[in-house]
N, C-alpha and C positions, 0 to 999 in steps of 0.2 A: 504493500500500500504506500502510495506517495501523495503528497499534497503540494499544490502550487497555487500562487495567487496571481490573478490577472486583473486588469482594469477594463471597465466598460462603462455604460451608463444605463440607468433605469428607464423603462418605458411603460411603467404602470399608469402614469399620468403625464401631463404636458411638461412637467418641470425638467425632466431629463437629468436627474441628479447623477453625478459620477459615482461609480461603485468600485470597490475592491471585492473580488469574488474569489473565495477559497474553493478550489476544485480538488476532489479526492479521486484518484485513480485506483481501482481495486480490480485487478484481473481483467483489465481492458474496459471496464465500465467506469465512466466518468460521472461523478455526481457533484452537484452544487451543495457544498456543506454550509456556507455562511456568506453573507454579504454585509458590507458596511460602507460608510462614506469614505471619500478620498480626502484625507486630512489636509493635504497640501494643494488641493485644487484652488486656483486663485479666485474663482467666483463663488463656488459653493462652500468652501472652507470646511469640508467634512460633513455637510448636512445631508441627511436622508430622512424620509418619513417612515412611519410604521408600516405603511402598505408596501413600500419598496423592499423593506427588510424581510418580507415574507416570500420573496421570489423562490427560495429553495422549496418551500411547501407548495407553491403554485406549480413549479416545474415537475416535481415528483409526487404530486397528489395522486392517491390511488384511483380516483375517479376521473383523472384527466383522459381525454380522448386521444388515442394514438393512431387511429385508423378511421376511415369513413363508416357511417351508418346509413342504411337505406330502409325505407318503409316497406315492410313485407306485405304480402297479400292479406294477412290477418291483422294488420295495423301496427305490428311491433317494429321497433328499430333494431335491425340486425347488422352484423359486421359485413363489410365489403372491402374492396381494394380501391385505390385511387384510379387505376385504369378503368375498372368497371364504372366507377362514379362518373368520371369525365366523359366516357363514351355515352352513357345514358343521358347525362345532363345536356351535352352538346346536341345529341339527336333530338331531344325534346325541345330545346331552344330553337333549333332549326325548323322543326315542325310548327311551332307557335309563330315564328316570324313569317314563314310561308303562308300560313292560314290567316294571320291577323295583322301582319306588319310589324316592323321593328319596335314601334312604341309600346307594344304589348310586353316587352321584356324590360324589366327594371332591376336596379340594384340599389341597396342602401348600405352605406358605410357609417358605422357608429363611432362612438368616442374611442373604442379600442382600436379601430382601424387607423385613426389619426396618430396613434403612437408608432406607426410604421411609415417611414418617410415616403415610400413609393406606393402605398396602398391606394390612396385617392387618385393620384395622377394616372396610374395604370388603369384603374376602374373607369375614369373619365375617358381615357384614350380608347378603351375597349368599347365603350358606348358609341364613340364617334365612328369606330370601325364597323359596327353593326347598324349604324344609322338610327339609334334610339336616343331620344332626349330624356328618357325616364331614369335619370341619375339623381339620387337623393343622398343626403348626409345629415349627421347630427347637428351641423352648423345652423340649419334652419329650424331647430327645435327650441333651443334655450336662449340664444342671444342674437337672433338675426337682425334686430334693430341696429346693432352696431355697424352693420354693413349698409342697411337701407336708409338710415336717417341722416348721418352727417352730409352726404352728397346733396340732400335737399336744400341746404343753405350754402354749400361750397366747402371745400377742404383745403388744407395747407400742404403744399408739396413737400416741405421739409419736416413735417410731423410735429407732434406735441413735444413740449418740454419734458424732460425725463425726471424720474424719481431721484436719481443720484445727486442732482443739483437743485432739487425742489426746495423752496422755503415753506410751502404749504401743500397738503394733499387733501382733497375733498373726496372721500370714498363713500359711494352710495350703493348700499345693498351688496357689498362685496366683502369677503373675509379671507384675504390671501394668506393668513396664518393657518388656515385649514385647507383651502382650495388654492392650487398653484396658479390658476389662471386669473389674470386681471388685465384690464385694458392697457394699451400703450400709455406710458407715463406713470402708471401705478406701481405699487409694490409687487414684485414678482416672487415666485416660489424658489428663488435661488438663495437659500439660507435666510428665510424671511424674518425670523425672530431676531437674529443678530443684526441684520441689516436695518431693521426698524429701530432697534435700540440705539444703534450707532447714529442713525439719522436724527433721532429725537435728541440725543446728546449734542448734536451739532446745531440744534435749534429748529428742527422741522416742526411746524404746526400741523396738527392732524384734526380733521373734522370728519366724523363718521355719522352717516345717516342709516339707521337700521332699527327695526322694531325690537331687536335683541341687543343686549349688552354682550356682543361677540368678543372673541379674543382680541380682535383689532380695536373694538370700541373701548376696551380696557386701557388702551394707550392714548385715547383721544383727549384733546384739549376741549373739544365741544362734541358731545354725543347728542344727536337728535333722534330719539326713539319714536319716530312718527307712526301714525296709524297706517297699516299696510295699504298700498294702492294710492297713497297721496303724494307720491314723488313729484308728479307734475305741479301740484299745488305748491309744494315747498320750493321747487326750483324757480317757478314763476315769481314767487314772493322774494326769493333771494336776488333775482335779477332786478326786481323793482327797487329793493333796498339799495343796490349798487348804482342803479341809474339815478334814483332820487338824491343820493348823496354825492353824485358825480365822481364815483370812484373808478370809472372806466380807464383803460389805457388810451389816453387821448391821441398820442402820436400814432399808435397802431390803428385805432379806429378811423382817424382822419384819412389815413392812406388806404386802408383795406376794407372798410366796412360800410355798407349801405343799410338803410331802413331802420336806423336806430330810433327815429321818432315813431315809426310804425310799431316797433317792438315795445317802446315805452307805453304807447296807448293800449296795446294788447295785454300787458301785464298790470295795467293800472288797477283793475278790480282786485288784484291779489295783495291787498294791504296787509300789514302785519297782524292786525286783529283777526282778519278772515283766515289767514294762513295758520295762525296759532290755534284758533278754534277748530278748524277742519283737520289739521294734522295732530292736534292734541299735544302740543309742545309749547313751552313758554315763548311768547313773542320775543322776549329779550334774547333768548338763545338763537332764534332765527336771525335777528339783527347781528348778533355777535359772529355767527357763522359766516354771514355774507360779508361783513367788514373784514374778517380775518382772511377769507379767501381772496378778496380784492386787494388786500394789502400786499400779498405775495412777497417780493415782486415776481418770483418764479414759482411755478407749480402747475398743478393740473387737477381737474375734476374727472373722475372716472366711475364707472358702474360695474356691477356684476350681474349674476343671473337673477337676483331678487327683483329689481325693477324691470329687467328685460323679460321676465315671465309674467309680469303683473299687467293690469289694464293700462292701456295707452302707452305701451312701451316705446313706440315710435316717437311720440311726443316727448317722453322723458329724455330720450337720447338727443333729440334736437335741442332741448333746453340745456342739457349738459354741454353740448357743443356751443350753444350761444354763450354760456357762462365763460367757457374758455376763450371764445372769440372776443367778447367785450373787455376781458381782462388781458388779452394779448398773450395767451399762454402757448405760444408756438416758438419753435426754433428760428432764430434770426441768422442772418449771414454770419458765418464763422463758428456757429454753435456746433458742437458734436452731437450727432443724432444717436440717441441711445441704442436703438436696435441696430445690430451690425449688418443684417440682410446679406450675409455671405452667399446664401443659396438662391437669392433672387436675381433676376436679370438687372443689368446696369440700366438705370433710368434716371432722369434728372431729379435732383433733390434741392430745388431752388426755394428760397424764402419768398414765396408768392402764393396767391390763391389759385386753386383749381376751381373754375366756376361751377355753380350749381348744375346738377345733371340728374337725369332719371336713370337709376341703376336697375330698375325693374324692367329689363329689356329682353328677357328670355322668351322662350316659346310660351304660348298661352296654356294654362292648365285647362282641364275639361270641366272644372267645378269652381264655383264662387268667384268667377271673374278674375282669378289670380294669374300671375305669370312667373316664369322662372327668373332666377338671378344668380349671380356668381357662377355661372356655368352649370347650374343644377336646378331642379324643381323643388318647390316648397314641400317639405316632408309632412306637414300637417294635412296635406291633401292626399297622401298616398293611399290611405284606406278607402277614401271615396273614389279615387282613380281605379281601384280594383273592383269596387262594387257597382259603379255607375255603368250601365250598358251603353253600347255604341262604339263607333270607330275609335281606336286608340286605347280601349280598355286594357288595363294591365292584367296579364294572365300568368306571368312568371316573375319571380322576385328572388334575387340573390342577396342575402344579408351577410355582411362581413363586419365582425367586431362590434356587434350591436345586439340589443335585445328589445325589439319593438313592443312586445307584450308589456314589458315593464316601463318602457321609456316614452312611447308615443302617447299623446293626448287621446282621451276617449278610448279606454282600454277595451270595453265591450265591442265597439266598432272595429278596433284593430284586430281583435281575435276573429270576429266574423269575417273580416277581409282576408286574413291569412288562411283561414279554413277554405275560402272560396277559390284560392289559387289553383291553377292546374299544375304548377311547379313551384315549390318553395325549397330553396337551397340555403343552408345556414353554415357559415364557417365559424366555428367556435370551439374552444378547448374543453367545454363542458356542455352537458345537456341542459340548456336554459329553458325557460318557459316557451320561448319562441322555437327553439330546436325541437321541443316536444310535438310541434305541429308540422315539422319539415318532412319533405319527401326524401331529402338527402341531407346529411350532416357531414361536413368535411372537417378534418382535424388540422388546425393551423400550427405553425411554428410559434413558440413563445419568444420573448424578447432576447434572451441570451443565446438563442439558436440561429440568429441571423445577423448579417452585417447591416449597419444602419447609421444614420446621422440625425441630429435633433432639428429637423427641418422646420417643425412647427415653432419651437422656441426661438429659432433664428429671427423671428419677427419681434421678439420681446426681450431677449437677453439684454441686460443693462450695461454691457461692455462689448468690446470687439473680441468676442469669444465664440468658439464652437467646439465640436467634439466629433468623434467617429469611433465606431467599434466594429471589429470583425465579429463573427460568431465565436463565442467562447466555449460552447459545448456543441457536440454534433446533434443533428436532428434525430429524434428518436422515432421509431416505428414508421408509419406511413403518413407523415404529416407534410403539409405544403405551406409555403409562404403565400400571402395574399396575391402577390403578382403572379405566382405560378398557377393559381386557379384560373385567372383570366388568360394567361398564356396558353395553358392546356386547352381551354375552350376555344380560343381563337384558332389554334392549329387545326382542331377538328372541324371547325366551322368554315375554314378557308378564308379567314380574315387576317389582316395585319395590324398590329398595335403600333401606331406611330407616336413616338415620343420626341421631345425637343432635339435629342441627339441622333435620331434615326429610328428605324423600325426595330422592334424586338426580333431577333433571329428566330426563324421557324424551324430550323434544323436542330443543331446541337443545343442543349439546354444552357441558357446563359446563367451566370452566377448572380448572387445578390449584388455584388460590386458592379457587374456589367449593367444591371438595371439602374442602380444609383447613378452611374455615369451618364446613361441615356436620359434619365428623368431630369437631371440637374445640369445638363450641357448648356452652356451659355450663361451660367450663373456668374455673379460679380466676382466671387472668389473661387468657389467650387469645392468639389469633393476631394480632389487631390491635395489641396491645402489642408483640409480637415484631417486626412489620413496622416499627413506629415507633421501636423501640429495639434495633436489631440489634447484637449483641455487646456489650451494656452490662450492668454490674452495678448493680442498684438494691436496696440493702439495706432500703429502706422497704417492699419487697414480700416480704421474707423471712418464712418461716413461723416462728412462735414457739410453743413448747409451752405449751398452756393448762393451767390447774389441773385436777386430777381432779374429777369430778362429786362432789357432796356424798354421794351414795348409792353411790359406787363400791365394790364389795365383791369383784370378781373377783380371783383370784390365780393366779400361775403354778403349774402342777402338774408339777414337774420330773422326776417319776419314774413315769409311767403304767405300767400292768402290761405292755404290749407292749414298752416300752423296757427294763424290768427283765428280761423274758424274753430279749430279744435280747442284753443284756450277759452274761447267763448262758451263752448260746449261744457268744458270742465266747470266753469263758473255756474252754468245753468243746472248742472247735475246736483251739486251740493254734497255728493258723496260718491266715492269711486264705485260703490256697489251698484250705482244706477246704470252702469254699462251693461249689467246683466238684465235682459229684458223680462218684464212680466213678474218681477219679484218684489216683495215688500222687505226692505232691508231689516226691519224689525223681526222678521221671521228667521233671519240668519245673522245673529248678532256677533258672531265670531268671524275672524278672517284667518284662513289657512295660508301659511307662507312656507316656501321651500327653504331648506337648509342644506349645507354641505356637512359631511362627516369626515373626521380624521381617518376613520377605519375603512371607508368604502369610497369607490368612485363609481357612481351610478349603481348598477346591479352587481358589480364585481366586489368581492370581499367576504361575503357571508360564508363562502365555502372553505375559508382558511381558518384553522383553529385559533390562532392568536388574535385574529381580528374578530372572530365570532365571540370569543371570550369577553372582549371589550364592548361590543355592540351586539346585543342579543336579538334585537328586533328593531323595527322602525317605530320608535316611541312617538306618541303624540305629546309633545312638550307643552305644558300649560303652566300659567302662573299659579302659585300656591293658593292665592285668594280665589281664583276661578275654580280651582279644584275643590276648595272648601264649599263654595256655593253649589257646585254640582254634586257634592256628596261622594267624591271619589278620592281614592288614595293611590299611591304608586302601584302600578301593575293591574289596577282595575281596567276592565274593558269599557270603552266609551264608543258611542255611535256618533259619527261625523257625517252630517247630511248637507249636501249642496243641492242646488236646484235639480241637477240630473240624476243624482245617485247618493247612496249611503255606503260608507265603509266602516269597519271596526278598527279601533286603534287601542294601543296599550298605553295608558296614561303614565306620565312621568312628570313630577314636579320640577319646575324650571324657573327659579327666581330671576334669571336673566331675560326672560320673555315678558314683554309688556302684557298687561291685562287685555283680554279680548282677542288674543292671538293663539292659534294652534300652530306649532312649528314642527314640521315633519320633513323627512328627506324624500327625494324623488327616486324612482326606479327600484322600488321594492315589490314584493309580492310574487305570486306565481300565476299559473294559467287559470286555475279555478276562480270563478267569480263568486264563490262563497268564501267565508272567513274562518273556516275551521282550523287553519294553520297560522292565524294572525300572530300568535305569540312566538311562532317559530320563524316564519318567512317575512313577516311584516306586511303592512297594508299598502296597497298601490294607490297613491294619491291621484294618479292619472285617470282613475275610474270616475273621479268627481267632476271632470270637465268634458265639455263637448267641443268638437272641432268646428261646429257650424254655428253656434250661438253667439260667442264672443271671441273674436280673433282680430289680429292685426290686419288692417286692410291692405298692407303692402306685402308682408311676408306670409300671411295666412296663419301665423303661429297662434294657437289657442292660448287663452289666459290660463296659466298654471300656478299662479301665486297670487296672494291677496284675494283668494276665492271666498265669497261669503258662505259661511257654513253655520249650522246649528250643532251644538254638542250636548249630549246627555249621557248619563250613566246607562250602560247597557243592562237591561233586565237580567237577573241571575239565570232565569230559565233559558235564556238564549246564549249563554256562555258555552263555548266548546268544552 
């Protein structure tokens, strides 16, 4: 027996933490014995999270899939080979395309797929090869407004100011001390606790808007625990305070901003008293937060999944963008751009405005008058696209690195749609609720078994840093990388997958490195540099904001007509629950909000013993006073009812949650629409929402947070 240590990086979540991995060789069998952070990494400084440290258990889990499964004639999932699987799947896809056209074939890449640098680019290229627009990803589920909203008023080519040099951070519904992802300019998951403490010691002012006193809020100079769903009200009020006090960045606004007077008129109804009453926070705190943010002079306002899953998420993101605009929170000529963008193409990064534009320019969906954007279709429409008769109806779906039953809004509709498919293929390392419905389940490589780069974090690293890893353990059994699935299907279907560096070869099997090179050909720095300089900071490669073009005339239009109209609608509503049609808010006095967990990333985590021991179920977190009024104690079952549905939850006292709030995680639960296993597998909050009643008019994303609900103790006779 021998042991050696290699370096790599984690791909459980977006953060891409560097890892040291202890490998034990025993008679030709190589096992992952332990993982830990890389102490001398210049960016992460040894940081890892509890999820990443469970990689040995994930890789060697006794229930991990190491070969494909197929649906037998009697309905059971039985073992098969990859050759059998790809032959059968390719033949069925060909039949469906021949009979119904290419749009009838769809794929969905979930959050897990985004941890593989080539998964989404190859999936998108495969769709182009077969002529299908039916490409979906998790990006259009939880935070699509980040893409759709800023272009409505214009964007800044050189990007937002960064956290490393910020004097103030306004964090709205985001908790980067638990979830690694935050918008550009915010605190990232690269050693977040130490980074935050260091920046606070350097004088950073922190404003947190969140109904919970989160881990981040504990560090705040001002914490605004607003009523869920009232983010637009608060932001409009803060903008009014800044405009009334003339705290804007005059030099920036004079040069680059239009419609300030229109914006001023639109936010005029949002006086401090109105905002304080509706948000249920002290008016003095609203004023303090606005003045503190405007004082800067450097900083940024950013959001997370909380407001982006809540009502009027598009308006929220526009108002956040407006705050950054009127306070001039953008990189100026000569400023270092925080994100390195090593793997992105070389494009201008000038200190100037990109004019307002419509980014909802993709193919039309077949339902709700929606369109595609970002090169994909809105995921909230996928179930309807399967169930709605007519030309273009989806009849085959490939799911990679995702679990739609647990993640998609409107769980009952999602299950109905998946059952209706002629072909459902799931690529996952375990039999999830979605895989239970599949005709074929393919077994994927896990992160330590493939070469990779942190292409997603390349957009957010706070320094000129990147990484690369070869595979550190061999692929076990009959598993495939995500790209291999599409490559195998393309070969059998007679199509070619065209990537920026050329076509994937159809003869000899390419390597992971070959595919990385083809996907990221033409990048500003590229994969070869990452291979040669793993885990290094090279500030000579940092992006620097270039001067504006001599003829630059575009300006931010901070108050377009649709934004003005929506602000008027917010005033008229009086309560965010009014966006839910046909309900009396008094019947639903609580608001259910989404939360992130240290131990889970969506539906991943509950199968691993160390994580399971820490988080036993998807608790319904309630303020102790609310629990007392409801007559419940910890671990009692409660019924949580929204206008469309009722779920059971396991009560848990949470003093950090404001009164009138139920705080639960997303993407729990199983296939059954009954609750007999709620204490074990947790309740699916996606059952409480409808895709068609309340949704963002641009992205189609259903409201999945700040949901009006009623809560009561579940009668004893109904307990499982």
